[in-house]
C-alpha positions in Angstrom: 94.2 5.3 -4.6 94.1 2.3 -2.3 91.4 -0.3 -2.5 90.2 -2.0 0.8 88.2 -4.9 -0.6 89.2 -7.9 1.6 91.1 -5.7 4.1 88.6 -6.2 6.8 89.0 -9.9 6.6 92.7 -9.5 7.3 92.2 -7.4 10.5 88.8 -8.5 11.9 88.7 -9.3 15.6 86.1 -12.1 15.5 86.2 -15.4 13.8 82.6 -15.3 12.6 81.9 -11.6 12.2 83.8 -9.3 9.9 84.2 -6.6 12.6 86.9 -4.7 14.4 86.8 -2.4 17.4 89.9 -0.6 18.7 90.4 1.5 21.8 93.0 4.2 21.5 94.9 2.1 19.0 95.7 -0.5 21.7 95.5 -3.3 19.1 98.3 -2.7 16.5 98.0 -3.2 12.8 100.6 -4.5 10.3 102.6 -1.6 8.9 101.4 -2.2 5.3 97.7 -2.1 6.3 98.3 1.0 8.6 99.9 2.9 5.7 97.0 2.0 3.5 94.5 3.4 6.1 96.5 6.6 6.6 96.3 7.3 2.8 93.1 8.0 0.9 91.4 4.7 0.3 88.1 3.5 -1.0 86.0 2.0 1.7 84.6 -1.5 1.2 82.9 -1.5 4.6 81.4 0.8 7.2 83.9 2.8 9.3 83.2 4.7 12.5 85.4 6.8 14.7 84.1 8.1 18.1 86.4 10.8 19.6 86.3 10.8 23.3 88.9 13.5 23.8 91.0 15.7 21.5 90.7 17.0 17.9 91.2 15.0 14.8 90.9 15.8 11.1 89.9 13.1 8.6 89.6 13.2 4.9 86.2 12.1 3.5 85.4 12.4 -0.2 88.1 15.0 -0.9 87.1 17.2 2.0 88.7 17.7 5.4 86.3 16.9 8.3 87.3 17.8 11.8 85.8 16.3 14.9 86.3 17.1 18.6 85.5 15.3 21.9 81.9 13.9 21.9 81.7 13.7 18.1 81.8 10.9 15.6 82.7 10.6 12.0 81.5 7.7 9.8 82.4 6.5 6.4 80.2 4.4 4.1 81.1 1.8 1.5 82.6 3.4 -1.7 83.4 6.7 0.1 87.0 7.9 0.0 88.5 8.0 3.5 91.8 8.8 5.1 92.8 8.6 8.8 95.1 11.0 10.6 98.2 9.8 12.4 97.7 8.8 16.0 98.1 11.6 18.6 99.1 10.8 22.1 96.6 13.5 23.3 93.6 12.0 21.6 91.3 9.2 23.0 89.1 7.5 20.5 87.3 4.3 19.5 87.4 3.0 16.0 85.0 0.4 14.6 84.5 -1.3 11.2 82.1 -3.9 10.0 80.7 -5.1 6.7 77.3 -5.5 5.0 77.0 -9.2 6.2 77.4 -8.2 9.8 74.9 -5.3 9.4 72.4 -7.7 7.9 72.4 -9.8 11.1 71.0 -6.9 13.2 67.3 -6.8 14.0 66.9 -3.1 13.3 67.2 -0.9 10.2 69.3 2.3 10.5 68.2 5.1 8.1 71.3 7.2 8.9 73.4 4.7 7.0 71.8 6.2 3.8 73.0 9.6 5.1 69.8 11.4 4.1 71.0 14.7 5.6 74.4 14.5 3.9 76.3 14.8 7.1 79.1 12.3 8.0 79.7 13.8 11.4 77.5 13.4 14.5 77.5 15.4 17.8 76.3 13.6 20.9 74.6 15.2 23.9 76.5 14.6 27.1 74.3 11.7 28.3 74.3 10.1 24.9 78.1 10.5 24.7 78.5 8.5 28.0 76.3 5.7 26.7 78.1 5.6 23.4 81.5 5.4 25.1 80.2 2.7 27.5 78.9 0.5 24.6 82.2 1.0 22.7 84.1 0.0 25.8 82.0 -3.1 26.3 82.5 -4.1 22.6 86.2 -3.7 22.9 86.3 -5.8 26.1 84.1 -8.5 24.6 86.4 -8.7 21.5 89.8 -8.4 23.2 89.7 -8.9 27.0 87.1 -11.6 27.8 88.7 -15.0 28.1 85.6 -17.0 27.4 84.4 -17.6 23.8 83.1 -14.4 22.3 79.4 -14.9 22.0 78.1 -13.7 18.6 74.6 -12.8 19.8 76.0 -10.6 22.7 78.3 -8.8 20.3 75.4 -8.2 17.8 73.2 -6.9 20.6 75.8 -4.4 21.7 76.3 -3.3 18.1 72.6 -2.9 17.6 72.4 -0.7 20.7 75.3 1.4 19.5 73.9 2.0 16.1 70.5 2.8 17.6 72.2 5.6 19.7 74.0 6.8 16.6 70.9 6.8 14.4 69.0 8.8 17.0 71.8 11.4 17.5 72.2 11.7 13.7 68.6 13.0 13.3 68.4 14.9 16.6 71.4 17.1 15.8 69.6 18.5 12.8 66.3 18.9 14.6 64.8 16.3 12.3 62.5 13.5 13.3 63.6 10.0 12.7 61.5 8.0 10.3 58.5 7.3 10.1 58.3 11.0 9.4 56.6 10.6 6.0 58.6 13.3 4.2 61.9 12.1 5.5 61.0 8.5 4.7 60.2 9.6 1.1 63.5 11.4 0.9 65.4 8.3 2.1 63.4 6.2 -0.5 64.4 8.7 -3.2 68.1 8.4 -2.2 67.9 4.6 -2.2 66.2 4.6 -5.6 69.0 6.7 -7.0 71.7 4.7 -5.4 70.2 1.4 -6.5 70.0 2.5 -10.2 72.7 5.2 -10.2 74.2 4.5 -13.6 70.8 3.9 -15.3 70.2 7.6 -15.7 66.6 7.4 -14.4 64.5 10.6 -15.0 62.7 12.3 -12.1 59.3 11.3 -13.4 60.2 7.6 -13.3 61.5 7.8 -9.8 58.4 9.8 -8.6 56.2 7.1 -10.1 58.1 4.4 -8.3 57.6 6.2 -5.0 53.9 6.8 -5.7 54.5 10.6 -5.8 53.9 13.4 -8.3 57.1 15.0 -9.7 56.1 18.3 -7.9 55.7 16.6 -4.5 59.0 14.8 -5.0 60.6 18.1 -5.8 59.3 19.6 -2.6 60.6 16.8 -0.5 64.1 16.6 -2.0 64.4 20.4 -2.1 63.4 20.7 1.5 66.0 18.2 2.7 68.9 18.9 0.4 68.4 22.4 -0.9 68.5 21.3 -4.6 66.1 19.8 -7.0 65.9 16.0 -7.6 67.6 16.4 -11.0 70.4 18.5 -9.4 70.7 15.9 -6.6 71.1 13.0 -9.1 73.7 15.0 -11.1 75.6 15.9 -8.0 75.6 12.3 -6.9 76.9 11.2 -10.3 79.6 13.8 -10.3 80.7 12.7 -6.8 80.9 9.1 -8.1 83.0 10.4 -11.0 85.4 12.1 -8.7 85.8 9.0 -6.6 86.4 6.8 -9.7 89.0 9.3 -11.0 90.9 8.8 -7.8 91.1 5.1 -7.6 90.8 3.9 -11.3 92.6 4.6 -14.5 89.6 4.8 -16.8 89.7 7.1 -19.8 87.1 9.9 -19.9 85.1 7.9 -22.5 85.2 4.7 -20.4 84.2 6.6 -17.2 81.3 8.4 -19.0 79.9 5.0 -20.3 80.4 3.4 -16.9 78.3 6.1 -15.3 75.6 5.7 -17.9 76.4 8.7 -20.2 76.1 8.0 -23.9 77.9 11.2 -24.8 81.4 11.6 -23.3 81.6 15.2 -24.4 78.4 16.0 -22.5 79.7 14.2 -19.5 82.9 16.3 -19.6 80.9 19.5 -19.8 78.7 18.5 -16.9 81.7 17.6 -14.8 83.3 21.0 -15.4 80.0 22.8 -14.7 79.5 20.8 -11.5 83.1 20.9 -10.1 84.4 24.1 -11.7 87.3 22.1 -13.1 87.9 20.1 -16.3 88.7 16.4 -15.8 92.3 17.0 -16.8 92.6 19.8 -14.3 91.0 17.7 -11.6 93.4 14.8 -12.3 96.4 17.2 -12.3 95.4 18.7 -8.9 94.9 15.2 -7.5 98.3 14.1 -8.7 99.9 17.2 -7.2 98.2 16.6 -3.8 99.1 12.9 -3.8 102.8 13.7 -4.5 103.0 16.0 -1.4 
């Protein structure tokens, strides 16, 4: 499993912002970096692909995800991501930026917490045109303009783009964007879990932090995810376990302790119950797929 920590600094397209924008792969990459991006790698930054024309299949956290014209796929830090090889028939824009760049923007973007558990977005025709236009302007600002590339203008365009993406993310699921109180609470629940993922917080503690009763938290989480808060936390831990098994060489005992489990045997049983495979079987399957 390839790590990408520090990779963005090697390929960024601006001297002050850790950010890249590419249009139909016009800006080439060094072969060693290209090979790393074509293989499954752990993201250390935000990654976006907007497909203007064609069909492309990406790998995201062990699953194939196919997008067509007018759709976008995005990967978040710590997710496992793999790009397909370039097709002459496809037209796309690719963008990456880091947490420091995101922190410079004036708006918050709840979709980056992925509360609806969907890494693909479908744009309405008018939104698609706006998104394509902003991507095109960003590419020109970074690669075509001869004048010094104004940081404020770049950030303004990025803010506009992410505002469009945030709106489309929620609209495609017929959900309201925050401040819908229930969705805001669900996002807060996800953030609480992510912030203290390995501390094995119980549901009552999280509910108390969010000024909710356990039963009201259950209703919110069940309504948005289809599972109980306890199941959600378990599923998130098992996803993290699968990620770590791909890109680290930790023993089962070390992995269990790193994820906050005091009993490695219980962790192993929970992993099998959640994934349908023992850890050894999962590793064997991963080794076989990596060898192909």
